[in-house]
C-alpha positions in Angstrom: -34.7 -6.5 37.4 -36.0 -6.5 34.0 -35.2 -4.1 30.9 -38.0 -1.9 31.5 -36.2 -0.5 34.6 -33.8 1.0 32.3 -34.4 4.8 31.7 -32.6 7.3 29.6 -32.9 11.0 28.9 -31.1 13.8 26.9 -30.6 17.7 27.4 -28.6 20.3 25.5 -27.7 23.6 26.0 -25.7 26.2 23.6 -22.4 27.3 25.1 -21.2 29.6 22.1 -18.9 32.0 23.9 -19.3 35.7 23.3 -17.3 37.3 20.4 -15.3 39.4 22.9 -13.6 36.3 24.2 -10.3 35.0 22.3 -10.7 32.5 19.5 -8.8 29.3 19.2 -5.2 28.8 20.1 -3.2 28.2 17.1 0.5 29.3 17.4 0.5 30.5 13.7 -2.9 32.7 14.0 -2.4 36.4 13.9 -6.2 37.4 14.9 -7.2 37.2 18.6 -11.0 37.6 18.4 -13.4 35.8 16.1 -15.4 37.6 13.5 -18.4 35.4 13.7 -20.1 31.9 14.2 -20.2 29.2 11.6 -22.0 26.8 14.0 -23.0 27.0 17.6 -21.1 25.0 20.4 -23.2 22.7 22.5 -23.1 21.1 26.0 -25.1 17.7 25.5 -26.1 15.6 28.4 -27.0 11.9 28.5 -28.4 10.5 31.7 -29.0 6.8 32.3 -30.4 4.9 35.1 -30.8 0.9 35.6 -32.9 1.2 38.7 -29.9 0.8 40.8 -27.0 3.2 39.2 -27.7 6.4 37.7 -25.0 8.0 35.6 -24.5 11.0 33.3 -22.3 12.1 30.4 -21.6 15.8 29.4 -20.2 16.2 26.0 -18.5 19.6 25.3 -17.7 21.0 22.0 -14.6 22.4 23.2 -10.7 21.9 22.7 -9.7 21.0 26.4 -10.9 21.4 30.0 -8.6 21.1 32.9 -9.1 18.5 35.6 -10.1 21.1 38.0 -12.7 22.4 35.4 -13.8 18.9 34.9 -14.3 18.3 38.5 -16.3 21.5 38.8 -18.6 20.2 36.3 -18.9 16.9 37.7 -19.9 18.4 41.1 -22.3 20.6 39.7 -24.0 17.9 37.5 -23.9 15.5 40.4 -25.6 18.1 42.7 -28.3 18.7 40.1 -29.0 14.9 39.5 -28.3 13.8 43.2 -25.6 11.4 42.1 -21.9 11.3 43.2 -19.5 13.2 41.0 -17.8 10.0 40.3 -20.8 9.1 38.4 -20.6 11.8 35.8 -18.5 11.6 32.6 -17.1 14.9 31.1 -15.6 14.7 27.6 -14.6 17.3 25.0 -14.9 16.8 21.3 -11.3 18.4 21.2 -12.7 21.1 18.8 -9.8 23.6 17.8 -12.4 26.4 16.3 -13.9 27.5 19.7 -12.4 29.3 22.6 -8.8 28.4 23.8 -8.2 26.5 26.9 -8.8 28.8 29.8 -5.0 28.9 30.6 -3.7 29.6 27.1 -4.8 33.3 26.6 -1.3 34.7 26.1 -2.8 37.6 24.1 -4.4 38.8 27.5 -7.1 40.4 25.2 -10.7 39.2 26.2 -9.5 37.9 29.4 -12.6 38.7 31.4 -14.9 37.2 28.8 -12.8 34.0 28.6 -12.8 33.6 32.6 -16.5 34.3 32.5 -17.2 31.7 30.0 -15.2 29.0 31.8 -16.6 30.0 35.3 -20.2 29.4 33.7 -19.5 25.8 32.3 -20.6 24.0 35.3 -23.8 25.8 35.4 -24.4 25.1 31.6 -23.7 21.5 32.1 -26.0 21.3 35.1 -28.6 22.8 33.1 -28.3 20.3 30.3 -28.4 17.5 32.8 -31.6 19.1 34.4 -33.2 19.0 31.0 -31.9 15.1 30.5 -33.5 13.9 33.7 -36.7 15.7 33.0 -36.9 13.7 29.6 -36.0 10.4 31.3 -38.0 7.4 30.2 -37.9 3.8 29.9 -35.5 2.9 27.0 -33.7 0.2 25.0 -30.3 0.2 23.8 -28.5 -1.3 20.8 -24.8 -1.0 19.6 -23.1 -1.5 16.4 -19.8 -0.5 14.2 -19.4 1.1 11.0 -16.1 2.0 9.1 -14.6 5.3 7.6 -11.3 6.0 6.3 -11.6 9.7 6.0 -9.0 10.1 8.8 -5.2 10.1 8.1 -2.2 9.7 10.2 -0.6 12.8 10.6 2.9 12.2 11.4 4.5 13.2 8.1 8.2 13.1 7.3 8.7 16.7 5.8 11.1 17.3 2.9 13.7 18.5 5.2 13.3 15.1 7.4 11.4 16.7 10.3 8.2 14.9 11.6 5.6 17.5 11.2 1.9 17.4 12.0 0.7 16.9 8.5 -0.2 13.9 6.1 1.1 10.5 6.4 -1.1 8.3 4.3 0.9 5.0 5.1 0.6 5.6 8.8 -1.8 3.8 11.3 -5.4 5.2 11.7 -8.5 3.7 13.3 -11.4 3.3 10.9 -13.8 2.3 13.6 -17.0 4.1 13.8 -18.9 3.3 17.1 -22.6 3.7 17.3 -25.1 3.3 20.3 -28.5 3.9 19.7 -31.1 4.5 22.5 -34.7 4.3 21.9 -37.6 4.8 24.1 -39.8 1.6 24.8 -42.4 3.2 22.5 -39.9 3.2 19.6 -39.1 7.1 19.7 -35.6 8.2 19.4 -33.8 9.4 22.5 -30.0 9.4 21.7 -27.4 8.5 19.3 -23.7 8.2 20.2 -21.1 8.3 17.5 -17.4 7.8 18.1 -14.4 8.4 15.8 -10.8 8.9 15.9 -9.6 11.9 14.3 -8.4 15.6 15.3 -10.8 18.2 14.8 -8.3 20.5 13.0 -10.2 20.9 9.9 -10.3 24.6 10.5 -6.8 26.0 11.2 -4.9 29.4 12.0 -6.5 31.2 9.3 -10.0 30.5 10.4 -11.8 33.4 12.0 -15.1 31.9 12.8 -16.3 30.0 15.9 -17.3 26.5 15.0 -17.7 22.8 16.2 -15.8 21.7 13.3 -16.5 18.4 11.7 -17.7 16.8 15.1 -20.5 19.4 15.2 -21.5 18.6 11.7 -21.5 14.9 12.3 -23.9 15.5 15.1 -26.2 17.7 13.0 -26.1 15.1 10.1 -27.1 12.3 12.6 -29.8 14.1 14.2 -31.4 15.3 10.8 -31.5 11.7 9.6 -32.5 9.7 12.8 -34.2 12.3 14.9 -32.2 11.3 17.9 -30.0 13.8 20.0 -26.4 12.8 19.1 -23.4 12.8 21.5 -19.7 12.4 20.1 -17.0 10.2 21.7 -13.6 11.2 20.6 -11.1 8.4 20.0 -7.3 8.0 20.7 -6.5 10.7 18.1 -3.1 12.1 19.3 -1.4 11.1 16.0 -4.6 11.5 13.5 -5.8 14.2 11.7 -8.1 15.3 8.6 -5.2 14.8 6.3 -4.8 17.2 3.5 -8.2 18.7 4.1 -6.8 20.1 7.6 -5.6 23.6 8.5 -8.2 25.3 6.2 -10.6 28.3 6.6 -13.0 26.7 4.2 -16.1 26.0 6.2 -17.5 23.6 3.4 -14.8 21.3 4.1 -16.1 20.8 7.7 -19.6 20.4 6.5 -18.4 17.6 3.9 -16.3 15.5 6.2 -18.8 15.8 9.1 -21.5 14.9 6.8 -19.6 11.8 5.5 -19.1 10.5 9.1 -22.6 11.5 10.2 -24.1 9.6 7.4 -21.9 6.6 8.2 -23.0 6.8 11.8 -26.6 6.9 10.8 -26.3 4.2 8.4 -25.4 1.9 11.3 -27.9 3.5 13.6 -30.7 2.8 11.4 -29.6 -0.7 10.9 -30.0 -1.6 14.5 -33.3 -3.0 15.4 -35.2 -1.9 18.5 -36.7 -4.2 19.9 -34.3 -6.8 18.5 -36.3 -9.5 16.3 -35.1 -12.6 14.4 -36.6 -13.9 11.2 -37.8 -17.4 10.1 -39.3 -18.8 7.2 -43.1 -19.1 7.7 -44.5 -20.6 4.4 -44.4 -20.6 0.5 -47.2 -18.3 -0.6 -48.4 -19.3 -4.0 -49.0 -16.1 -6.0 -47.9 -16.9 -9.7 -44.3 -17.0 -8.4 -43.8 -19.0 -5.2 -43.3 -16.3 -2.6 -41.0 -17.3 0.4 -42.6 -15.6 3.3 -40.7 -14.9 6.4 -42.1 -13.7 9.6 -40.3 -11.9 12.6 -40.4 -12.8 16.3 -38.9 -10.8 19.1 -35.7 -11.7 20.7 -35.6 -11.8 24.7 -34.0 -8.4 25.7 -31.2 -8.7 28.3 -31.3 -6.5 31.4 -29.4 -3.2 30.7 -26.8 -2.4 33.4 -25.2 0.9 34.1 -21.8 0.9 35.7 -19.4 3.6 36.4 -15.5 3.0 37.5 -12.8 5.3 38.0 -9.0 4.5 38.4 -5.8 6.7 38.5 -3.0 5.2 36.3 0.5 6.5 37.4 2.4 7.1 34.1 6.2 7.6 34.2 7.3 11.3 33.4 10.5 12.6 31.6 12.4 15.4 33.2 11.2 19.0 33.0 13.1 22.2 32.9 13.2 24.2 36.1 10.2 26.4 36.5 12.2 29.7 36.9 13.8 28.8 33.6 10.6 28.1 31.8 8.9 31.2 33.1 11.9 33.4 31.9 11.5 32.0 28.4 7.7 32.9 28.8 8.5 36.4 29.6 11.1 36.9 26.9 8.9 35.4 24.2 5.6 37.5 25.5 7.9 40.7 25.5 8.9 40.2 21.8 5.4 39.4 20.7 4.0 42.4 22.6 6.7 44.6 21.0 5.8 43.3 17.5 2.2 44.1 17.7 2.9 47.7 19.1 5.0 48.3 16.2 2.4 46.9 13.7 5.0 44.5 12.6 4.3 42.5 9.4 1.9 39.6 10.0 4.6 37.0 9.1 6.7 38.3 12.1 3.6 38.4 14.5 2.9 34.8 13.6 6.4 33.4 14.1 6.4 35.2 17.6 3.1 33.9 18.5 4.3 30.4 17.8 7.2 31.1 20.1 5.0 32.3 22.8 2.7 29.4 22.6 5.4 26.7 22.8 7.1 28.7 25.8 3.7 28.6 27.6 3.2 25.0 27.0 6.7 24.2 28.4 6.0 26.5 31.5 2.7 24.4 32.1 4.7 21.2 32.0 7.4 22.4 34.3 4.6 23.7 36.8 2.5 20.4 36.7 5.2 17.7 36.3 8.5 19.2 37.4 10.3 17.2 40.1 8.0 14.1 39.7 8.8 10.6 38.5 5.1 9.8 37.6 1.7 11.5 37.1 -1.6 9.8 37.9 -3.9 10.0 34.8 -7.4 9.8 35.7 -9.3 6.9 33.6 -13.2 6.9 33.7 -15.4 4.0 32.6 -19.1 4.3 31.7 -21.3 1.0 30.8 -24.5 1.5 29.1 -26.1 -2.0 28.6 -23.9 -3.9 26.0 -21.4 -0.9 25.5 -18.6 0.4 27.6 -17.0 3.8 26.9 -13.6 4.3 28.6 -11.9 7.5 28.5 -8.5 9.1 29.8 -7.1 12.4 30.2 -4.9 13.6 27.4 -4.2 12.6 23.9 -3.1 8.8 23.5 -2.0 7.7 19.8 -4.4 5.6 17.8 -2.2 2.5 18.3 -3.1 2.7 22.0 -6.8 2.8 21.4 -6.5 -0.1 18.8 -4.7 -2.3 21.3 -7.3 -1.7 24.2 -10.3 -2.3 22.0 -8.7 -5.4 20.8 -7.8 -6.8 24.1 -10.9 -5.8 25.9 -13.1 -8.7 27.3 -16.1 -6.4 26.6 -17.0 -6.9 22.8 -18.5 -3.3 22.4 -15.8 -1.2 23.9 -14.8 2.5 22.9 -11.8 3.9 24.1 -10.6 7.6 23.8 -8.9 10.6 25.4 -10.0 14.0 26.4 -12.1 12.8 29.3 -11.9 14.3 32.8 -9.1 16.9 32.0 -6.1 17.1 29.9 -2.7 15.7 30.6 -0.8 15.9 27.2 0.1 13.5 24.4 0.6 9.9 25.2 2.9 8.7 22.3 3.8 5.1 21.5 7.4 4.3 22.5 8.2 3.8 18.6 7.5 7.4 18.1 10.2 8.8 20.6 13.2 8.3 18.3 11.6 10.1 15.6 10.6 13.3 17.7 7.9 15.4 16.3 5.3 17.8 18.0 3.6 15.2 19.9 6.7 13.7 21.3 8.3 17.1 22.2 5.2 18.4 24.0 4.6 15.1 26.0 5.5 15.0 29.5 5.4 11.2 29.4 8.3 8.8 29.2 8.3 6.2 26.3 7.0 3.3 28.3 3.8 5.3 29.4 1.8 3.9 26.4 2.2 0.3 27.2 1.6 0.8 30.9 -1.7 2.7 29.9 -2.7 -0.2 27.7 -2.1 -2.7 30.2 -3.7 -0.9 33.2 -6.8 -0.1 31.2 -7.2 -3.8 30.4 -6.9 -4.6 34.0 -9.9 -2.1 34.7 -11.8 -3.7 31.9 -11.4 -7.3 33.3 -12.4 -5.9 36.6 -15.7 -4.5 35.3 -16.2 -7.9 33.4 -16.0 -9.8 36.6 -17.9 -7.2 38.6 -15.0 -6.0 40.9 -15.9 -2.9 42.9 
């Protein structure tokens, strides 16, 4: 096989939900429906084919899709392309300014619109994939890295001693900006992949606009500069946020942060030469000053391989409350919230009661999914595109997990993140458990889960490197 057998194509459709569907899912928000649209939400498809294996990636500007919803998308895309569902990667940017997760509409307003939106997601994704395969053409690939420190660790110790989701300037972050460039053999741009590790929680509870948050602005910035359709790969962002810029309703902050990251990704993209060349001294050219004239010559291009792998990693769980007890708490909390709204209670009381309802519903979901079990098989999906490997897991791993996997990977250009193939909750590091905090208190996993996720992911990467099935 030569590099000319590698083909790539991209497609995109708009998936902005109707304004009659509920907005976001903040426990502190007092509105239900959005008032408008700051930026459209997209489903972007990348299809790659090395002549033996075809694979697809669906990138969604959403906060969460369940494993069942991800599987439905994979099936629809697989059917549209004639490939196995296992060859389809589904990931979300984890954008908090779009529709809430399908199971989190405790307001019960706009339920039909929300259900209709999620029911159509597989068709939207399949449509984007159809556009991608129609644009499939011979392609080249290059990969590079940049750096940005706009992200901030969010495990803050508040004045009262609690760990809150805020600003911890001394905490660990992952500054890596991952960039994959895919050009046509004719030099025309096809796709840019940008990866970064930071929660898209720039827009918070008081924001009333649908938005793709900073990942959407990152994509728009990269596309404006490079002309390539941009996909975003979220990192291991469980304990990382936008720092003091977060939780605002000022959309200019989104545009600034996304633009800053997009410019860094575009800088790296433009610095990657396709086709690859090297330079050598050719001669001294006498021209008043003696000029050192250099010539460029092409570098042999390696075969570009596409591989997909999937593994289930059983992660240990902590005990959950009985389901009946969790359901009773939901009922009590929901009743209080409904009563406050009917009485047109002050916004502060409604806000406080909404938070309680959200936490109660999250606890019920954990009791339903994980109750009575010792371990849960978390799905890991790996996609290799030439020299780069994108590996994603369900849920929200802490940044330290991603850093350890990338450092230990036998593949030089490895990107690791969460929000792929479903959602299974936070995966904190063992060191975080004694401190507690939101991520620990809402995680279903035991403290040893993080180290197990790291070691098992590295096993998968080593299997990939040696060509294991």
